[in-house]
N, C-alpha and C positions, 0 to 999 in steps of 0.2 A: 295504332291509324285510326280505331274506329272513334277514338277521344279526339283525334285531330280533325275528324269531320271530311278527311279527304278520301280518295280513292287512288291507291297504289298503283303505279304503271304495272300492265302484265309481267314485265320481265322480274320484278321481283319474286314471282311466284314458280320462276322457270325450275328451281331446286337443285341448280348445280353449285351449290356451295357458296365458295368465298365470292364470288361473283354476285349472288344473290344478296348475301349480307352487304356487300359493298354499296349495292343499288339501295337497299333498305336503310341504310346511314344517309345516303344522300337525301332519299326521300324525305325521312324525317328531319333533316338539318332545314330542307328547303321549306317544308309545311312549317315547322315551328317559326322561321324567319317572316314569312307570310303571314302567320297568325300575330304577331307582334311580340313584344318583350315579355310578357306575361307568361308566354311558353317556351322562355328560354332555359328555366330550369327543368321545364318536362323533356326537353331536347338532351341535356346532360344525362339526367336520370336514364333516358332510353339508352344512350350510348354506352353508359357506364353499365346497364344490364346486358345489353348485346355483346360487349367487348370478349366474354366468356366463351358465347359461341362463336365467334368469329375466331378467336384462338383454338378451337376446338376443330375449326375446317382446316385451319392453316396448316395443320399436320399431315392432312390428306391431299394437299393442294401440290399437285407433281406437275400441273400445266402451264407452262408460261403465261396464258392468258389469265390465270388464277393469281400467278404470284405477281403480275403487273397490277391487278384489281387490289390486291392486299396491300400493296406500296402504295397505291393511290388513296386506300383507306387510311393508311398511316401518315401520310404526308396532310392528308385534308385534316385529320383531327389534330397533329401539333400546330397547323396554321390556326385551327378554331380557337384552341387552347390560347395562343398568343394574342387571338384578336377578342376573346371574349372574357379572359380571365379580370381584366380590369372592371367589368361592368357587371357581373353576376352576384348575386346576392349572396350571403354569410353562410346559408345552408346549402347552396348550391356549389359553393366551393369545394366541399368535400367529394363531389361526385367528379368536378372538374379536374382535382388532382388525381383522383383515381385513374381518369382516362389520360392523364398527363403521364401518370408512372407507367401505365402499359404502353403508351405511344413512344416514349424515351425508351423503354427495354426493347422494344420491336425495331427502332432506330438503329440499334447497334447490329441487328440482323442484316437489314438492308441499308447501309448508311448511303450509299450513291444514290439508289434508286429513291428512297424515302425522301433524301434531301432534294432531289431533282424536282419531286412532287411538291415538296412543301413549300421551298423558298418562293416560287412564283404566286401561290397562294398567298405568302406573307408579303408582296410586293417586293421581294429582294430579286437582285439577280445574280443568277449562279456564277460562280468563278471558273469552274471547272477543276478547281483543286479542293480535293475531299476533306483535307484539313482545315481550310477556309469555309468551305459549306457547312460542315459540320459543327464549327464554332458559330457561326451565324444560326444556324437553327436552333442550336442549345441556348445561345444568349438570349434570342426572342423569347423562348418559353421560359427560361430563368427568371428573366428580368418582370414578365408580366406577370408569374406566380408569385413572386416575392413582393411585388408591389399590391397585388390583390390582398396577399396576407397581412401585408404591414398597414394597409389602409382600413381592413375590416375591423369596426368596433368590437366585436365579439370574438377576441382569438382565445378560443377554448383549447383544451388539450385535444380534441379531436383535430381541429385545424393545424395545430404544431406537427403532429404524426402523420397526418396526410400529406402536409407539405414536405416533411422530409423523407418519408418513404417513396415519393415521386422524383423528388431533386437529387436526393443524397443517397441513390439507390446502387448496387456493385455494379450495374451495366454501365454506369458514367463513371465511376469512381475508380474501377480497376483498368489496368494496363497489362498486356501479356507480355510485352518486352519494348525496350526503348525506341522501336519503330512504329509502335502501335499509335494511331493518329487520335485515339482519346488522350495521350499525354498532352495534347495542345489545350485540352479544357482546362488543364491545370495550371498553365504556364502564369505569368505575373499578370496577363492581362485576360486571362480564360476566364470563362464564365463559372465553372463550379469552384475554382480559387475565390472569386469574387464573392459568390454565394456563401462560401465556408466563413469567410469573414465577416461578411454582414450577420450571418446568423448567430455567431459567439460573441459579437458586439451586442447585438439585440437582447441576447438571452442571460445576460449579467443578473439580470433580475425578472428572468422566466424560466422557472426551473426545468418545466414541461419541455420547453423548445430547446432548452440546451441538453437535456436528456435524450430527446427525439433525434438530435442531430449528433452526438458524442457516439452513441450505440453503433449506427452504421460507420461512421468514419472510423472509430476506432478498431471494428471488424476488418475493414479494408487496409488500414495502414499497417495492421498486423500482418497481414497476407501478402501485400503487395509493397517490396521497398522501391518501386521505381516511383509510385505516387509518394509513400511516406516521406521521401528524401525532401518533396516539396512543401510537406505541412509539419516540418518539425518546431517552428513556431508556433503554430496552433494546437500541436499536442502539448508542448510546453505551456500555452494558456491554459490548457483544459487540466493539467497536471497542477498547477500553481493556484488558480484562479477557483473561489468556491462562488455559489450561487447567494445574491443578496435577496434574503426572503424573511422580510420581517422579523418575528421572533428567533428565526433560526429553526422553525419547527419544520417537520418532515413535510414532504407533498404526498398525500396518502392516495393508495390504489392506483398508481398510474398505470399499470398492466391489466388492472381487472376492470376498468371502466367500459370495455367492449367497443371502444372507439375504433375508426379506421385507423391503421398503421400500427397498433400495438403489437400486432404478430410478427411484424418485420423488426420492431425493436425488441421483443422476446427473442427472437432468433438471432439478431445482432448480437444480444448480451452474451447467449448461450455459446455464441462463436468465440467471441474474442476472451471470454473469461469462466466459461463454465457455471457451476453452481456459485461461485464467489460474486461475478457480476449480477446471475438472476436473483441472488439473495438481497442485494443492496439495490434491484431494480425499481422499488418503489419509494425509496429513500433520496433526500435532497442532496446527498453524496454521489448518486448514480453515475452523473456524467464524469467525475472524476476517477470514480472506481474503473468505470470504462478504460478512461485514459490509462490508469495504472497497471491494468491487466495488457493492455497493449503495448507499455512501456516494457513490462516483463518479457512478452513474446518477442518483442525485438532484439532483446539481449539473449533470449534464449535460441532464436534461430540463427544457423550459420550465415545466412546471406544478409542478415539485418544487423548482425553486431555493432559493424561499425556505425549505424546510426544510433544505436543505444550509447556507444562511447561518446559520441557527439553531445547527446542529450545529456549525460553525465556530467561531462565538462562544463557546459553551460550551467547546468544546476547547482553543482558543487561550487563553482566561482562564486554565485549567487548568496550561497549559503553562508560563505566567508566573506563576503564582501559589502551585500547590501545591509544598509543599517538597522533596517526593523530585524532581519534576519541574524544580525549578529546580538542584537539587543538581549538582555536578560533581564531588564528593566519592563515587565509588562503584566498584565492581568491574565488569570487564567480564563481561558474563553474568550480573549479579546480576538480582534481582527490580527493582530500580530502573532499570538499563540496559535492560531488556526493555520495561518500561511506556514508559519514554520514547521507544525505537524505534517501539512501537505508536502512541503520541499524534502523532510527527512523521510517521509514514506517513500516518496518517488526514488530519493537516492539508494534506499534499502533495495527496491527491486532492479536498480540500475547498477550497482555496484560490482556485480560479475562482469560487468564490461571493460573495467579497469585492468588494462594491459600489464604483464609481468612487468615490463622494466619500471612502470609507474607506481608500483604497489609500496615500495618502502617511503618514496615522498609522500605520497598519499596517505600512509597511515599515519605517517609525522603530523600532518596537517590534522588528521582526524583527533590524534593526542591532545594537541593543542586545542581543538574546540572541546574536547571533554574537560579540559580543566576550567571551563567558564562556569561558573554557578548557576546552570540553567535548571529548569523544571524537569523532573523525573519523567513527564512526558514525551520531553525531546530527547534527554540523555538515553533513553532505551533506544532508540533508533540510531543514535550514534553508535551506541555498543553493537547493535548488529551490525552495521557497516563493520568496524574494527573487527568483530568476530568473523567474518568473511574473508577479509583481505588477510587477516593472520592466516586462516587456513590454507589460502591461495599461495601464501608466501611463509610457511611454518618457519625456515629459517630466521625470520624477525623477530619469532616470539621471545626470545630470551632478553633482547633489548627492550623490547616494548612491555613486558609484563613485570619483568625483575626490577628493573629500576625503580619505578614508582612506589611498588611494594617495598623495597629495602630502604626507601627513602624516608626512613622513621622521624626525620625534624622536620617533614614537610608542613608548610603552614596551609596549604591548600588541599584537605584531605577529601574534597568532594571527588577528584579522580579515583581514589582509592576505591570506592564501592564499584566504580565502573570496570576498573581494571581487574578486581576480584572477581566478578562476573564473566569478564571475558576469558580470564586465566582458567576458570572452572570449566567454560565449555571447551576451551582448547585439550584440556588435560583430559576430558571424556570423549571429545570427537577429533581430535586431532591425530595425525598419522604417527604410529607408535614410534619409529624412529626419532620425531623430534619432540613428542610429549613425554615419554618415559624418561629423559635424561631430566627434563625440568619438573618433575612432579616434587622429588624433593626439596629443590632449591623454593619453590612456590610455596609449598606448605610450611617451610621454616620463615620465609618471608611474609606469611599472611598470617601466622600463629600471633604477633604482638598485637596486630590490630583487633584482636579478641578483645584485647584489654583496655582500648581507647576509650576517652571519656565521652566521645560523640556516640550516643545510643544508636544512631541509625547505621554507622560504620561497624561499630562493635558487633550489632546483632545480626548484620549481612556477613560479617567476617564467622561468625559463629555457624550461620548457617552452611557457608561454604564448606567449611570444616566437616559440619555434619555431613553433608554430601558425600563428601571425600572418604569418610570413614566407612560408608555404605558401599560406594563404587570402587574404592581403592582401599580396601581394607589391610593389604600387605605394606602400607605406610606407616601404618600404626601398631605393628608388632611389637611386644617386647621380648626381643632377642637379642642375643649378643651381638650379631652384626649391626643392631641398630643403634647400639648403647651410645656411640661417639656422636652420632648424628642427632640422637635426641636432646643430649646436652647442648649440642651446638643450637638446637631450636630455642632451648631455654635461655640460652645466653643471648640469643637474638632478641629474645621477648623481654629480658631484663635492660639490654642496651637500648630498646626503645623506650622503657620507663625511666630510663636515666637520662636520655636526650629529648625525647618529645611527647611522651604522653603524661601520665598522673605520676609522675616522677615519685611524691613523697611518700606514696604508698609503700614502695619496695625499696626504695633508696635506704633505709634502715638495715633490711634483711641483706640487702647485697654488700655493706659496709661490715656487716657482723659475721656473715658466713659467705666471703667471695667464692670459695674454692666449689660451693654446692653450684655454683652459676658459670663457672669457668668451661669452655666450649671443648678444652683439650684436657680436662680433668678425668677422664673415664677411657678405657681400654679402646684402641681404635684397631679394628680388626681388618682395615682396608676397605673394602666395597660395599659397605651397608646400603640399605634402601633408601637412606638419608644421609650418606656420606658427604655429598656434595654440599650440603646447607653450611657445614662448616665455614666454607669461604664467605657465605654472608653474614655470619657470625662475627668473624674477624675483618670486615673490611673488604672483604675479596680476596684474602689470601689465606692458603691451608696454613692451621697452627702446626708447627713441627710437635711431633710426639716428644713427650717430656719423660720423665721417670715414672710418673703417674700413668702414663698411656702406654706401660708394657703390657704384651700379651696376658702376662700373668697377674693384672689387676683385677681386683676383686669388685664387680659391679653391684655385688648385694650391699656393699657398703655405701653406696652413694644412691641418694633417693632419685636423683635426675635421672637415671638410666632408665626408668621407666615412665618418664613425663609425658610421653605422647601416647602410651599406651593408656596412662591414667584419664589423660584428656578424652580419648575415644570410649572410655567407659563412662566417664562422667557426660558426654554427649549422648549416649546411649540410655543411660539411666535417667536422666533430668525430667520430670514431668513438664518442667517449663519449656526446655527445649523441644520435646516431643509436642506441645502444643503449637509451638512456633513452626514446628517442621510440617505438621499437618497443615496448617494454615498457609504458609509462604512458599515450601518447596516444589508445589506443582509449578508455580508460577516461576521459578528460579528455573528450572530446567525446560521450561515451552516458552517460546517456539526453539526448536532446535537450529542451529546454526542453517541447515538446508532450508528449514521453513522460514526462516526469518527474511529471506531474500525473495518471498513470493507475497502475492496479494493478500491470500489466506493469512499468513503469517505477520502482517504489519497491520492487520485490520481485526477489530474485536469481532468476536460473534453477534449476530445479529438475528433476532427472532421475530421481527416486525415491529417490535416498539423501541427494542434497547438499542442505541445507535452509537454508544460509546460517549465518552466524556465529551471529545472535542473531536470532530472530522474522523469518525470511526476509530479513533486511537486505541489501543490494547492499554488495559488497566497496567499501570507501571508497577513494578516491582518494588522500588523505594518507596512508592506511596504506600502499598500493601503492609511493608516491614513498619511504616511510622503509624500507619493505621491501628494494626496491630498492638503496638506498644502503646498506644494512647487508650485504646481498648482497655488493654490489661491493667493500665494505670488508673483509668477509672473505676476497673472492677476490684483493685486494690483498695483506692480509695473507700467505695462503698464498704466493702467489707470492713474497712477498719473502722469506718464511721458504725457501721451497725454491731461491731464488737464494742467500740466506746460506748454507744447507747444503753447496751446491756448490760455493760459493767456498772456504768453509772445508775442504772434502774435497781441493780442487785445492791449497790451500795446504799441508794437511798432507802430501799426495802430495810436493811438492816440497820441503818440509822433510826428509822421511824418505828422498828420492831424495839430497838433499845431505850427509846425515848417513851415508847408506851408502857413498857415494863418497868420501868424508873418508878420509886414512890415519888 
């Protein structure tokens, strides 16, 4: 007041709480107006500072006069925001947005009274309908604030967060039930719906604006299904579209700049995604991670599961029909690759929404997708979806897992690695009544692929077998009950060699000693741990017991009786397999099926600098296997080159010494 050079009226100092604050705000506004536009910024600074005091008095206001005065303050401030937003300076916008945030929050406490005060000040005739009056007030504020932000030449992070904390606050976004008047704000012609569309459209090249909007939106959508149902297209947009940002680098220190609104942003991130969303809060992917966490909550909560199902259906259809998402001909890190990663990460967290009746046809479609020769970054997420669907309907496991592994003449071996990984997790995490009967057939079907000429398939098969020897050692015991099934497994391996693999290497051995590899050449004691594998070795039919299969047969005379036990011993003793296991198996076992359908499971870990290869994608297991093989190959070549050089030097030294000693 001293700066303004005016004497406040005596009633300002009468000291009766809310009424005094209301008079003070009116006096400051009048004085600033009379002093000219140069004091407009001072007015909004004073108002923003005084609002905290007004709020403190509000709690103590119990008389009708104080309540009316407070409603008058709120209405006058909303009208002032709508009037002045287009004309204030960029720095003053932050104070104006802070006032708008408080005023809109208070509007929902006294909607009828505040609208009655604000509309006449805005030059709008009240209609008498709370729905229409509320929409009119919010429309005026939203339009003016958005226009002011859009026209500002300097749209820094502070302005983006202040704008979104004011206009996308829970007081406007939530609705208690279907009769809540706030739902009208989100209709096709509603002001909040209009604002959300404009913000997401503008933020395609503005990472901070998109982050500032995505966090509060995702937090509200995850908890209020009435509102979330109206914004599924916008949630889909956040899940699928990234932010175009130059070279794709991160936007640093979003939450540590100390600007207005980042506290609201951080709180919203914690609400929707906990530590995961907070960890990615400073990253370029922050808006999509918030949406990913929101989608996960929509599936997890009973009241919103149907919304998750609708979103799954739309995205799964896109993944299988859209030209770019179906393509396998693209560069790593390209826009197509990034979009595919985003889609399949979203499908991972949404797949629990698939209804039981739809699991079988959905699993068949996922298997079709797995057959494509896509990059490992994408295939790992497709495997995550297949793992969850199989565990949801374990009765489908036999047909999904055994058929591809038993097809030793398959030309497309890309699917074998995926099925082997899915099979391992099903055996380890599936319900015992479904997993135990499949242990033996799956081991027998997988064993031949450990001899395939494709290094990736062979190595991954060895890894799976190695894990099984550790987790399920009873499958590889050298006992009498397992004798026939061990022979069956070896017979399946030789059948693979003769039909689909490196046939020439074992063909001679199978011709010279056919009885060694015949599935029925060993005693059959009935129900050994791998007895069922004989069906695979014999084309799906059990081989009848012959003379050599009598109970009195001598298994010591047949080396194949201990084949699986020998394989287990080799996998345990081989230093090469031990190095491979130490490097790869942790990635093979992680994430678990339960973790792989959560945001934390589909994203890589982040330490503030490492944000994954593409869109926060986890390092792919197959890529790790291939990298390990390349590393070992290079190390072998280097050691051979060093040995050859040492040998050559030694030979040269011997030659020179001989030449020197010659007469």
